Steps between C-alpha positions, in 0.01 A plus 500: 500500500660767281291404196179552695618836627595619147162398362321678785705816446422505123128465574521779763677733252219440253236587764687815604537619141136440415350836401221650699153433357346824365123510539419810290299316232288308748447794741412747224233261373361451853485878555320550169247235606467657850578168661755615764471733795874539563837345423855501637825385346690320772864612486758592767317552824298186442127451530443720805675816381367486141144402580459756775542781244166418335284413801272785607480618860262288706565190290740212546636239258503183712754268330514127579865409443405128498335557157815630328652268240874557521759425233803276565741795504331630817526158662869502418544846651310391810745203542772763551343599833325820393219585743137501384478867584803584283376279214159671501656847522757444228344271242158452344523128603317398184229767504611734222173690471189537713155580367215614715183376342140422579470128577236457228751626235781253578414228249455752223833665589689167484414469131742786419807331647715212368493184710829571684375849609140423592394703799394327818358629832744582779280726711214740529419864578352562842434806715800595717750762596806297388527517118658154458483210740715193430377180664601137480835376379643445151572139415854531366 
């Protein structure tokens, strides 16, 4: 029992010490190519707070939480009885950066990212008074 716990703790420490991915190179290239309409780095405050800063009035980013691919560290945190609301408010939950793009540009945009950082669709922009709408539930 103790051996398993020690191995798990070492793996967790590695995850917690993993540096944040910096997207400057990729984003600069996409801006130069005029392939993105907006972007948000998801830090403290989570998806809702960070994404709402770039959504214009009258528009809403409708996010489907079912689409989010979480990392194991977030599953571990969730096992410690942290509410979904608190997880989404405090952590990026595996979504380190959000790009707002035209659907037709997505495949071209993916070419500029390494396999482990390939963008994937988690929502869409709709008309609405609420800047960010979180729907569904993350699969921890």
